[in-house]
C-alpha positions as CSV (number, residue, x, y, z in Angstrom):
1,X,135.8,135.8,96.0
2,X,133.5,132.8,96.3
3,X,135.3,129.4,96.0
4,X,136.5,128.4,92.7
5,X,133.6,126.4,91.1
6,X,136.0,123.4,90.1
7,X,137.7,123.2,93.7
8,X,137.7,119.4,94.4
9,X,138.3,118.3,91.1
10,X,141.6,116.3,90.3
11,X,142.6,116.4,86.6
12,X,145.5,114.1,85.5
13,X,147.3,115.8,82.4
14,X,149.4,113.4,80.1
15,X,149.6,115.9,77.1
16,X,152.3,117.8,75.8
17,X,152.9,121.3,74.1
18,X,149.5,123.1,73.6
19,X,146.0,121.4,73.1
20,X,145.6,118.9,76.0
21,X,147.6,121.3,78.2
22,X,145.4,124.1,77.4
23,X,142.3,122.2,78.2
24,X,144.0,121.5,81.3
25,X,145.0,125.1,81.7
26,X,141.3,126.2,81.3
27,X,139.7,123.5,84.3
28,X,142.8,125.0,86.4
29,X,142.0,128.4,86.1
30,X,138.7,127.8,87.6
31,X,139.7,125.6,90.7
32,X,140.6,122.1,89.3
33,X,143.7,120.3,90.8
34,X,145.8,119.6,87.6
35,X,148.5,117.2,88.0
36,X,150.9,117.4,84.9
37,X,152.8,114.3,83.9
38,X,156.2,115.1,82.5
39,X,158.7,113.0,81.0
40,X,162.2,112.9,82.7
41,X,164.7,115.2,81.1
42,X,163.5,118.5,79.7
43,X,159.8,117.7,80.6
44,X,157.1,119.1,78.4
45,X,158.8,120.4,75.1
46,X,157.0,123.6,75.6
47,X,159.4,124.9,78.5
48,X,162.0,125.5,75.6
49,X,159.6,127.0,73.1
50,X,160.1,130.5,71.9
51,X,161.5,133.2,74.4
52,X,163.1,132.0,77.5
53,X,164.0,133.6,80.6
54,X,166.8,131.4,82.5
55,X,166.4,128.5,80.4
56,X,162.3,128.3,80.8
57,X,159.7,129.7,78.4
58,X,157.6,132.6,79.4
59,X,154.9,130.8,77.5
60,X,155.4,127.9,79.9
61,X,154.5,130.3,82.8
62,X,151.1,131.1,81.1
63,X,150.3,127.5,79.8
64,X,151.1,125.8,83.3
65,X,149.9,128.1,85.7
66,X,148.0,126.5,88.7
67,X,149.3,123.2,87.8
68,X,151.4,120.6,89.6
69,X,154.4,118.7,87.8
70,X,155.3,115.2,88.6
71,X,158.1,113.4,86.6
72,X,157.3,109.9,85.3
73,X,158.4,107.8,82.5
74,X,155.6,106.6,80.7
75,X,157.8,104.2,78.7
76,X,158.4,102.1,81.6
77,X,155.9,99.6,83.0
78,X,156.3,101.3,86.7
79,X,155.5,104.6,85.1
80,X,152.4,103.4,83.6
81,X,151.3,101.6,86.8
82,X,151.7,105.0,88.6
83,X,149.5,106.6,86.1
84,X,146.8,103.8,86.5
85,X,147.2,104.2,90.4
86,X,146.5,108.0,90.2
87,X,143.8,107.7,87.5
88,X,141.9,105.6,90.2
89,X,141.1,108.7,92.6
90,X,141.0,111.2,89.6
91,X,138.1,113.1,88.1
92,X,139.4,113.9,84.7
93,X,142.3,112.5,82.4
94,X,143.7,114.6,79.6
95,X,146.1,113.2,76.8
96,X,147.1,114.5,73.2
97,X,149.1,111.7,72.0
98,X,148.9,110.2,68.7
99,X,146.1,107.5,68.5
100,X,147.0,104.3,70.0
101,X,149.8,105.4,72.2
102,X,147.7,105.2,75.1
103,X,146.6,101.7,74.3
104,X,150.3,100.7,74.0
105,X,150.9,101.7,77.6
106,X,147.9,99.7,78.5
107,X,146.2,103.2,79.4
108,X,143.3,102.9,77.1
109,X,139.9,104.0,77.9
110,X,138.6,100.8,78.6
111,X,141.3,100.1,80.9
112,X,140.9,103.2,83.0
113,X,137.1,103.4,82.7
114,X,137.2,99.6,84.4
115,X,139.5,101.1,87.2
116,X,137.5,104.0,87.8
117,X,133.9,104.4,86.1
118,X,133.8,107.8,87.5
119,X,136.6,108.8,85.2
120,X,136.4,111.3,82.2
121,X,138.9,110.8,79.5
122,X,139.6,113.7,77.2
123,X,141.5,112.6,74.3
124,X,142.9,115.5,71.8
125,X,144.3,114.4,68.4
126,X,144.7,115.9,64.9
127,X,142.2,113.5,63.3
128,X,140.1,111.7,65.7
129,X,140.3,108.5,67.5
130,X,139.2,106.7,64.7
131,X,138.8,107.1,60.5
132,X,141.4,106.9,57.6
133,X,143.6,109.5,58.9
134,X,143.5,108.8,62.7
135,X,147.0,107.5,62.8
136,X,148.5,110.7,61.0
137,X,150.3,113.2,63.0
138,X,148.2,116.3,63.7
139,X,149.5,119.6,64.3
140,X,147.6,122.8,64.2
141,X,148.8,124.1,61.1
142,X,147.7,120.8,59.5
143,X,144.5,120.8,61.1
144,X,143.8,124.5,60.0
145,X,144.5,123.2,56.3
146,X,142.3,120.4,56.5
147,X,139.4,122.3,58.2
148,X,139.5,124.8,55.2
149,X,140.6,127.7,57.7
150,X,143.9,128.1,55.8
151,X,142.5,128.1,52.3
152,X,140.5,131.3,53.4
153,X,143.5,133.3,54.9
154,X,145.2,135.5,52.8
155,X,145.1,137.9,49.7
156,X,143.3,136.7,46.6
157,X,145.6,134.7,44.2
158,X,148.7,134.6,46.8
159,X,149.8,131.9,49.3
160,X,147.8,131.0,52.1
161,X,148.8,132.5,55.4
162,X,148.5,131.3,58.9
163,X,147.4,133.6,62.0
164,X,150.7,133.6,63.7
165,X,149.3,131.6,66.8
166,X,148.6,127.8,67.0
167,X,144.7,128.3,66.6
168,X,144.2,124.6,65.8
169,X,145.6,123.7,69.3
170,X,143.7,126.2,71.5
171,X,140.4,126.0,70.0
172,X,140.6,122.1,70.2
173,X,141.9,122.7,73.8
174,X,138.4,125.1,74.3
175,X,136.4,122.4,72.7
176,X,137.9,119.6,74.9
177,X,137.3,121.6,78.2
178,X,133.9,122.1,76.9
179,X,133.3,118.4,76.5
180,X,134.7,117.9,80.2
181,X,132.3,120.2,81.7
182,X,129.4,118.6,79.8
183,X,130.7,115.0,80.9
184,X,131.0,116.2,84.4
185,X,127.4,117.7,84.4
186,X,126.0,114.2,83.2
187,X,127.9,112.3,85.8
188,X,127.3,114.5,88.9
189,X,123.9,116.1,88.2
190,X,122.2,113.6,86.6
191,X,123.5,110.5,88.3
192,X,125.6,109.3,85.1
193,X,129.1,107.6,84.9
194,X,132.4,108.5,83.4
195,X,132.8,109.0,79.7
196,X,135.4,109.6,76.9
197,X,135.6,112.7,75.0
198,X,137.2,112.4,71.5
199,X,138.2,115.9,70.1
200,X,139.8,116.3,67.1
201,X,141.6,119.4,65.9
202,X,140.2,119.6,62.6
203,X,136.8,119.1,63.9
204,X,137.1,121.7,66.5
205,X,138.1,124.4,63.5
206,X,135.5,123.0,61.2
207,X,132.9,123.8,63.8
208,X,133.8,127.5,63.1
209,X,133.2,127.4,59.6
210,X,129.9,129.2,59.7
211,X,128.4,129.1,56.2
212,X,131.0,127.6,54.0
213,X,129.3,124.0,53.8
214,X,125.8,125.1,53.9
215,X,126.7,127.5,51.0
216,X,128.6,124.9,49.3
217,X,125.9,122.3,49.6
218,X,123.2,124.5,48.4
219,X,124.9,126.5,45.6
220,X,128.1,124.9,44.9
221,X,129.8,127.9,46.0
222,X,133.4,127.9,47.0
223,X,134.6,130.9,49.3
224,X,137.5,132.5,48.2
225,X,140.2,134.2,50.3
226,X,139.4,137.9,50.4
227,X,142.0,139.5,52.4
228,X,141.2,141.8,55.2
229,X,137.5,141.9,53.9
230,X,134.4,139.6,54.9
231,X,132.9,138.2,51.6
232,X,129.3,138.5,51.5
233,X,129.0,141.2,54.2
234,X,129.4,144.7,53.4
235,X,130.9,147.1,54.1
236,X,133.6,145.4,56.4
237,X,137.0,146.0,55.8
238,X,140.5,147.2,56.9
239,X,140.9,150.7,55.2
240,X,144.3,152.6,54.7
241,X,145.1,155.8,56.5
242,X,147.1,158.7,55.4
243,X,150.1,157.4,57.3
244,X,149.9,153.7,55.6
245,X,148.3,152.2,58.7
246,X,145.1,150.4,58.6
247,X,141.9,150.7,60.7
248,X,139.0,148.2,60.9
249,X,135.6,149.7,59.9
250,X,132.4,147.3,60.2
251,X,129.5,149.2,58.7
252,X,127.7,146.2,57.8
253,X,124.5,146.8,59.7
254,X,121.6,148.6,58.1
255,X,121.3,151.5,60.1
256,X,125.0,151.4,61.0
257,X,125.9,151.9,57.1
258,X,123.5,155.0,57.1
259,X,125.4,156.4,60.0
260,X,128.7,155.7,58.5
261,X,128.0,157.2,55.0
262,X,126.6,160.3,56.7
263,X,129.9,160.4,58.9
264,X,132.1,160.3,55.7
265,X,130.0,162.9,53.8
266,X,128.4,160.5,51.8
267,X,124.6,161.0,52.0
268,X,124.0,160.0,48.5
269,X,125.1,156.7,49.4
270,X,123.4,156.7,52.6
271,X,119.8,157.6,50.9
272,X,120.4,155.0,48.1
273,X,117.4,152.7,48.1
274,X,119.4,149.8,46.6
275,X,122.1,150.1,49.5
276,X,119.4,149.6,52.1
277,X,120.2,146.0,52.9
278,X,123.3,143.7,52.7
279,X,122.5,142.0,49.6
280,X,122.5,145.5,47.8
281,X,125.7,146.5,49.3
282,X,127.6,143.3,48.3
283,X,126.7,143.9,44.6
284,X,128.5,147.4,45.1
285,X,131.2,146.5,47.6
286,X,134.2,147.9,45.5
287,X,132.5,151.0,45.2
288,X,131.8,151.3,49.0
289,X,135.1,150.5,50.1
290,X,136.7,152.9,47.7
291,X,134.3,155.7,48.9
292,X,135.4,154.7,52.7
293,X,139.1,154.8,51.9
294,X,139.0,158.0,50.3
295,X,137.6,159.3,53.2
296,X,140.1,157.5,55.7
297,X,143.1,158.4,53.5
298,X,142.0,162.2,53.8
299,X,141.9,162.2,57.3
300,X,145.4,163.4,58.8
301,X,144.3,163.2,62.5
302,X,143.4,159.5,63.2
303,X,142.4,159.8,66.9
304,X,139.9,162.4,65.7
305,X,138.7,160.1,62.6
306,X,137.7,157.1,65.6
307,X,136.2,159.5,67.6
308,X,134.2,160.7,64.8
309,X,133.1,157.0,64.1
310,X,132.4,156.2,67.6
311,X,130.1,159.1,68.0
312,X,128.2,158.0,65.0
313,X,127.9,154.5,66.5
314,X,130.2,152.9,64.1
315,X,132.3,150.0,65.2
316,X,135.7,150.7,64.4
317,X,139.0,150.5,65.9
318,X,143.1,150.3,65.5
319,X,144.6,147.1,64.6
320,X,146.7,146.4,68.0
321,X,150.2,144.6,68.2
322,X,150.8,143.2,71.7
323,X,152.3,146.5,72.7
324,X,148.9,148.5,72.4
325,X,147.3,145.7,74.2
326,X,149.5,145.7,77.1
327,X,149.2,149.7,77.3
328,X,145.4,150.1,76.8
329,X,143.6,151.1,79.8
330,X,140.7,149.0,79.0
331,X,142.4,145.8,79.5
332,X,143.5,147.0,82.7
333,X,140.2,148.3,84.1
334,X,138.5,144.8,83.0
335,X,141.1,143.2,84.8
336,X,142.0,141.0,81.6
337,X,145.9,141.1,82.2
338,X,147.3,139.1,85.1
339,X,150.6,139.0,86.5
340,X,152.7,135.8,88.0
341,X,156.0,135.6,89.3
342,X,157.7,132.8,88.0
343,X,160.0,130.4,89.8
344,X,163.1,132.4,88.4
345,X,161.8,135.5,89.9
346,X,160.9,137.5,86.8
347,X,157.2,138.7,86.7
348,X,155.5,137.7,83.7
349,X,152.2,139.4,82.4
350,X,149.6,137.1,80.6
351,X,145.8,136.8,79.8
352,X,143.5,136.5,83.0
353,X,140.9,133.9,83.3
354,X,138.0,134.0,80.8
355,X,134.8,133.8,80.7
356,X,134.2,136.0,83.7
357,X,131.9,134.6,86.1
358,X,129.8,136.6,88.2
359,X,130.0,134.4,91.4
360,X,132.8,132.1,90.7
361,X,135.0,134.0,88.3
362,X,138.1,131.6,88.8
363,X,141.5,133.0,89.3
364,X,145.3,132.1,89.4
365,X,146.6,131.5,92.6
366,X,149.9,129.3,91.7
367,X,152.9,130.0,89.2
368,X,153.7,127.4,86.7
369,X,155.9,124.5,88.5
370,X,159.4,123.4,88.0
371,X,160.1,120.2,86.5
372,X,159.2,117.4,88.8
373,X,158.6,120.0,91.5
374,X,155.6,118.3,93.0
375,X,156.6,114.3,92.3
376,X,157.1,113.2,96.1
377,X,154.1,115.1,97.2
378,X,151.7,113.9,95.0
379,X,152.9,110.2,94.8
380,X,153.3,110.5,98.6
381,X,149.7,111.5,98.6
382,X,148.7,108.2,96.4
383,X,150.5,106.1,98.9
384,X,153.8,105.7,97.9
385,X,156.1,105.5,100.7
386,X,159.6,106.7,100.8
387,X,161.3,103.5,99.8
388,X,159.5,103.2,97.0
389,X,159.8,106.6,95.6
390,X,163.5,106.2,96.2
391,X,163.7,102.8,94.0
392,X,161.6,104.2,91.4
393,X,163.9,107.2,91.1
394,X,166.9,105.2,91.2
395,X,165.5,103.0,88.2
396,X,164.9,106.0,86.2
397,X,161.2,105.9,86.4
398,X,160.9,109.3,88.3
399,X,163.2,112.2,87.5
């Protein structure tokens, strides 16, 4: 494998939990050296979230793979001095504290940029660094609600639901990583300097809302929850099978729709000129969904039904749980799942590195760190001698 594309790039990660650390994980997957600053005690709270093995979350193992852990108390002036020292030789600094926290610690963008004009600073927050809501706490669920995503999730007339994942955090992390790469290109390929990236959770989600605002702006239309259907695009839905399970069928392309109708024995609908294009199908979506579900419920062999749809060139599939994902040969053949042995000795499977680059595909070459595992080595490389480290540890600045 060729050298990883971000090899030699140093990242200081000050964030906790998901959004900022997910951005840093993305950079680490492609070779960046990520130095994660954790508070003494339990460290990043993610270490204790969800299912634990010998006291450490297996989620942590995926989120923090490839990183180094340095325990520093940022509430103390000496801890803040350490971050300023590390920032002088860093390419990127990532933080996701509430706006104003870094300024309180004298770690503002202005301060760090003066110390290191080449530094790129990613700031992830709920509502951005300015605006009337900037100081409000911004968790993923709140960002999803504020961005309009939660309003759409659910069945008509019922309470909105969430996806079961912290989409606001990870999508904001991806937007942040994109901003970092753009800033790196501007700095290195165009002779620029470092800059600050302001990534808000709600804006990252708002960026994904497709036609919501254009339709409201042009027509005053407010898209409503539609369950498993895709409003305005037909037919595309989850259809009940004979055993009570559901499969997804997306027959919304004009030619695909005709193939689907022939597959389910409804040549009359395939030949209906009023259904030749999407706008006509949307007007009769209930009729089409009923016809498709009558067929799916009548088929006693779901595998044979899916094969028939596949042979007809109709996109379709089962709704996978993580069990089906872990057992599906396509995931294995593509290398979409990787395995790491954690410090505790347990083998943990997790998503591999995405996207796949042909020449510099990235990879995972280091497990997630134990708390403070790299404190001494990283700070020694930064010029702190053994006596200074001992003194800082005795005063509680270092774990």
